[in-house]
C-alpha positions in Angstrom: -4.6 29.4 -17.9 -2.5 27.0 -15.9 -2.8 29.1 -12.8 -6.5 29.4 -12.9 -8.4 26.7 -10.9 -8.4 24.4 -13.9 -4.5 24.0 -13.9 -3.4 25.1 -10.4 -2.7 21.6 -9.1 -1.1 19.9 -12.1 2.1 18.0 -11.2 5.4 19.4 -12.5 7.7 16.7 -14.1 11.3 17.4 -13.3 12.4 15.4 -16.3 10.9 18.0 -18.6 13.4 20.7 -17.5 16.0 19.8 -20.1 16.3 22.0 -23.1 14.6 20.6 -26.1 17.7 20.5 -28.4 17.0 20.9 -32.1 13.3 21.4 -31.5 12.7 23.0 -34.9 12.3 19.6 -36.4 12.9 17.0 -33.8 10.0 18.1 -31.7 7.6 17.9 -34.6 6.9 21.6 -34.5 5.9 22.9 -37.9 4.0 25.6 -39.7 0.7 24.6 -41.3 -2.4 26.0 -42.9 -5.8 24.6 -42.2 -4.5 21.0 -42.2 -1.2 19.4 -41.5 -0.6 18.5 -45.1 -1.5 21.9 -46.5 1.4 24.4 -45.9 0.4 28.0 -46.1 2.4 31.2 -46.8 3.9 33.0 -43.7 2.9 36.5 -44.9 0.8 37.1 -41.7 3.6 36.2 -39.4 6.2 38.1 -41.4 4.2 41.3 -41.0 4.8 41.2 -37.3 8.5 41.8 -37.5 11.1 42.3 -40.1 13.4 39.5 -39.0 14.7 37.3 -36.1 12.4 36.0 -33.4 8.8 36.8 -34.4 6.8 35.3 -31.5 7.1 33.5 -28.2 4.8 30.7 -26.8 5.0 29.3 -23.3 4.3 25.7 -22.6 3.6 25.1 -18.9 3.5 21.3 -19.0 6.7 20.9 -21.0 8.6 23.6 -19.1 9.5 25.4 -22.3 9.2 28.7 -24.1 9.3 28.3 -27.9 10.8 31.0 -30.1 9.2 31.2 -33.5 11.2 32.6 -36.4 10.1 34.3 -39.5 9.9 31.0 -41.4 7.1 29.9 -39.0 9.0 27.2 -37.2 10.4 26.9 -33.7 14.0 28.1 -34.0 14.9 27.7 -30.3 13.5 26.6 -26.9 14.1 28.2 -23.5 13.9 25.8 -20.5 11.8 27.5 -17.8 10.2 25.6 -14.8 6.4 26.1 -15.3 6.4 29.2 -17.5 3.3 31.4 -17.6 2.4 34.7 -19.2 4.8 36.5 -21.6 5.5 40.1 -22.6 7.9 41.9 -24.9 8.9 45.5 -24.5 9.8 48.1 -27.1 13.5 47.1 -26.9 12.5 43.5 -27.8 13.3 42.2 -24.3 11.3 39.0 -23.5 9.6 38.7 -20.0 8.7 35.2 -18.9 6.7 34.4 -15.8 8.4 31.6 -13.8 5.7 30.4 -11.4 7.8 27.8 -9.7 10.5 30.3 -8.7 8.1 33.2 -7.9 9.8 35.5 -10.4 9.9 36.8 -13.9 12.9 36.1 -16.2 14.0 38.8 -18.6 15.8 37.8 -21.8 17.5 40.3 -24.1 18.0 39.5 -27.7 19.2 37.0 -28.9 17.4 35.3 -26.0 20.3 32.9 -25.0 19.9 33.4 -21.3 18.1 35.6 -18.7 19.8 38.9 -18.2 17.9 39.8 -15.0 15.1 38.6 -12.8 12.1 40.4 -11.3 11.4 38.9 -7.9 7.8 38.3 -6.8 8.5 36.7 -3.4 5.6 34.9 -1.7 3.4 34.7 -4.7 2.6 32.5 -7.7 2.8 34.8 -10.7 0.5 34.4 -13.6 1.1 37.1 -16.1 3.4 40.1 -16.9 2.9 43.3 -18.8 5.2 46.2 -19.6 4.1 49.8 -20.2 5.4 52.3 -22.7 7.9 53.7 -20.1 9.4 50.3 -19.3 7.6 49.8 -16.0 6.4 46.2 -15.5 3.4 44.7 -13.7 3.2 41.1 -12.5 -0.1 39.5 -11.5 -0.7 36.5 -9.3 -4.0 34.7 -8.5 -2.7 33.3 -5.2 0.2 33.5 -2.7 2.5 30.5 -2.2 0.5 29.6 0.9 -2.8 29.6 -1.0 -3.8 33.1 0.2 -4.9 36.0 -1.9 -2.9 37.1 -5.0 -1.5 40.4 -5.9 -0.3 42.8 -8.6 3.3 43.9 -8.2 4.8 46.9 -10.0 8.4 47.3 -11.0 9.9 50.7 -12.0 12.0 50.5 -15.1 15.3 48.7 -14.3 14.2 47.5 -10.9 14.3 43.8 -10.0 12.2 44.2 -6.8 8.6 45.4 -6.5 8.2 49.2 -6.2 4.6 48.7 -5.0 2.4 45.7 -4.4 -1.4 45.7 -4.3 -2.9 42.7 -2.5 -6.1 41.1 -3.7 -9.1 41.7 -1.4 -12.8 41.3 -1.1 -13.5 43.7 -3.9 -11.1 42.0 -6.3 -10.2 38.4 -5.5 -7.3 37.6 -7.7 -5.4 38.5 -10.9 -5.0 36.3 -14.0 -3.9 38.2 -17.1 -3.1 41.9 -17.4 -2.3 44.7 -20.0 -1.4 48.4 -19.9 -3.0 51.0 -22.0 -1.0 53.9 -23.6 -1.4 56.1 -20.6 0.0 53.5 -18.2 -3.3 52.3 -16.6 -3.3 48.6 -15.9 -6.3 46.3 -16.7 -6.8 42.9 -15.2 -9.1 40.0 -15.5 -9.9 37.2 -13.0 -12.7 35.2 -11.3 -14.0 36.3 -7.9 -14.2 34.0 -4.9 -17.6 32.7 -6.0 -16.4 31.9 -9.6 -17.9 34.6 -11.9 -15.7 36.7 -14.1 -14.5 40.0 -13.0 -12.3 42.7 -14.5 -10.4 45.5 -12.8 -8.3 48.6 -13.4 -5.3 50.1 -11.5 -5.7 53.8 -12.5 -2.2 55.3 -12.9 -0.5 51.9 -13.2 2.7 51.9 -11.2 1.5 55.0 -9.3 -1.9 53.4 -8.5 -3.1 52.4 -5.0 -5.8 49.9 -5.6 -7.7 47.7 -8.1 -11.0 49.2 -9.1 -13.5 46.5 -10.1 -15.1 46.8 -13.6 -18.3 45.2 -14.8 -19.3 44.2 -18.3 -22.8 43.9 -19.8 -22.0 40.5 -21.4 -20.9 37.3 -19.6 -17.3 36.1 -19.9 -17.4 32.5 -18.8 -13.7 31.7 -18.7 -11.5 34.8 -18.5 -8.2 34.4 -20.4 -5.7 36.7 -22.0 -6.1 40.4 -22.1 -4.6 43.1 -24.4 -5.2 46.8 -25.1 -5.4 47.8 -28.8 -3.5 50.8 -30.1 -6.8 52.6 -30.4 -7.4 52.0 -26.6 -10.0 49.2 -26.7 -9.7 46.7 -23.8 -9.7 43.2 -25.4 -10.6 40.2 -23.2 -10.5 36.5 -24.3 -13.2 34.1 -23.2 -11.2 30.9 -23.4 -14.1 28.6 -24.3 -12.7 25.8 -22.1 -13.2 23.2 -24.9 -17.0 23.5 -24.7 -17.7 26.7 -26.6 -16.0 28.9 -29.2 -13.1 31.0 -27.8 -14.1 34.6 -28.4 -12.3 38.0 -27.9 -14.5 40.8 -26.7 -13.2 44.4 -27.1 -14.6 47.2 -25.0 -14.3 51.0 -24.9 -12.4 52.4 -21.9 -14.5 52.2 -18.7 -17.0 54.7 -17.6 -18.4 54.8 -14.0 -17.0 51.4 -13.2 -18.2 49.6 -16.3 -16.8 48.5 -19.6 -20.3 48.2 -21.0 -21.1 46.1 -24.0 -18.4 44.9 -26.4 -17.9 47.1 -29.4 -16.3 44.2 -31.4 -16.7 40.4 -31.0 -14.1 38.1 -32.6 -15.0 34.4 -32.6 -11.9 32.2 -33.0 -13.9 29.4 -34.7 -11.1 26.9 -35.2 -9.7 27.3 -31.7 -10.4 24.8 -29.0 -9.2 26.1 -25.6 -7.3 29.3 -26.3 -5.9 30.7 -23.1 -4.0 33.8 -24.3 -3.5 35.9 -27.4 -1.4 38.7 -28.8 -1.9 41.2 -31.5 0.1 40.9 -34.7 1.2 43.5 -37.2 1.5 47.3 -37.1 -2.2 47.7 -37.7 -3.2 44.8 -35.5 -4.8 42.9 -38.4 -4.1 39.5 -36.7 -4.2 37.8 -33.4 -1.9 34.9 -32.4 -3.2 32.4 -29.8 -1.9 29.9 -27.3 -4.2 26.9 -27.6 -4.4 23.2 -26.7 -6.0 20.4 -28.8 -6.7 16.7 -28.6 -4.7 14.5 -31.0 -7.7 12.2 -31.4 -10.1 13.3 -34.1 -13.6 14.2 -32.9 -12.4 14.6 -29.2 -12.8 18.2 -28.0 -11.7 17.8 -24.4 -8.3 16.5 -23.5 -7.5 13.7 -21.1 -6.5 14.6 -17.5 -3.0 13.1 -18.1 -2.5 15.4 -21.1 -1.1 12.4 -23.1 -3.6 12.9 -26.0 -3.0 16.6 -26.5 -0.9 18.9 -28.6 -0.1 22.6 -28.4 -0.9 24.8 -31.4 -0.6 28.5 -31.9 -3.0 29.9 -34.5 -3.2 33.1 -36.5 -6.6 34.7 -36.9 -7.8 37.8 -38.8 -8.8 40.6 -36.5 -11.4 41.7 -35.7 -13.2 39.4 -38.2 -12.1 36.2 -36.6 -13.5 32.9 -38.0 -11.2 30.1 -39.0 -7.4 30.1 -38.7 -5.3 31.9 -41.3 -2.1 29.9 -40.3 -0.9 27.7 -37.4 2.2 26.4 -35.8 2.0 22.9 -34.4 3.9 22.4 -31.2 5.0 19.3 -29.2 2.8 16.7 -27.6 1.7 16.9 -23.9 1.6 20.7 -24.2 -0.3 23.2 -22.2 0.2 26.5 -23.9 -0.6 29.4 -21.6 1.2 32.5 -22.8 2.0 34.3 -26.1 3.9 37.4 -27.1 4.9 39.0 -30.4 8.0 41.1 -31.0 7.3 44.6 -32.2 8.3 45.5 -35.8 12.0 45.9 -36.6 15.0 43.8 -35.9 16.3 43.4 -32.3 
């Protein structure tokens, strides 16, 4: 993710703040199958929601959040300065991390402008999650001065933190996060020495500290995190362009450990997927935020990002494998967040 050590120091281009008018076609965004000249049906995306905005993708480098409609194309673009993680609540409100302003923007349907802002003063927020009661959590890997990060909780309707838990020696920082159905918050990160770590705030908004969690397998590059409807904790190993991005799902923790993954989902056609979201009432698909080189045969992108494109891909879950469908997004993209609207019209 762009707030992990790999992206933390990228320059922000002020010129990219303008809204990308008419991006559905002018940006080159389009819906494709396994190749740009082989369009595929949008049945998988259509399952996620009956109409309107189906999904949202954040592009940190182009300062944009793309709204994807039921036809599988970008229907609108929100201008946000360095957007990060995304979340959608049961009322279809969209939460957008705005790292540059140390806050989270909340958009109500039809997503024309932010209706309120969750302040996270003093921190560089990474991700946001919303529990079943409408309480929100915002994670940050670092403070604005380069110190430890935090997780801030917001009671439903509040725009200022209800409680804030600072990172410490037991849990160094917070990247992505997700609530389970009981309101417990799960986190992933890297500790001060680099290795992956996971954590849990038992009780969520009522919790007092992050309890570190171990896994029996190695997650090299921790990325997006979600909790399935059945209660499995799903963590994405990004791949970092050098290995296959893979989603590992674990049973709820016991005695401080998530143990071995109970399902392993390789995203074979992904390159450097940073985040994912479940699609469909039965979670039969996952949608990713990914970045690719535009040059055939090149896996890693150049440091100036001029040879890369953003692409969100749909994969079968939990089988994984090659993409089912994809949405090609603008050049110079760094896609870092993805959220899917729940079923039903906003």
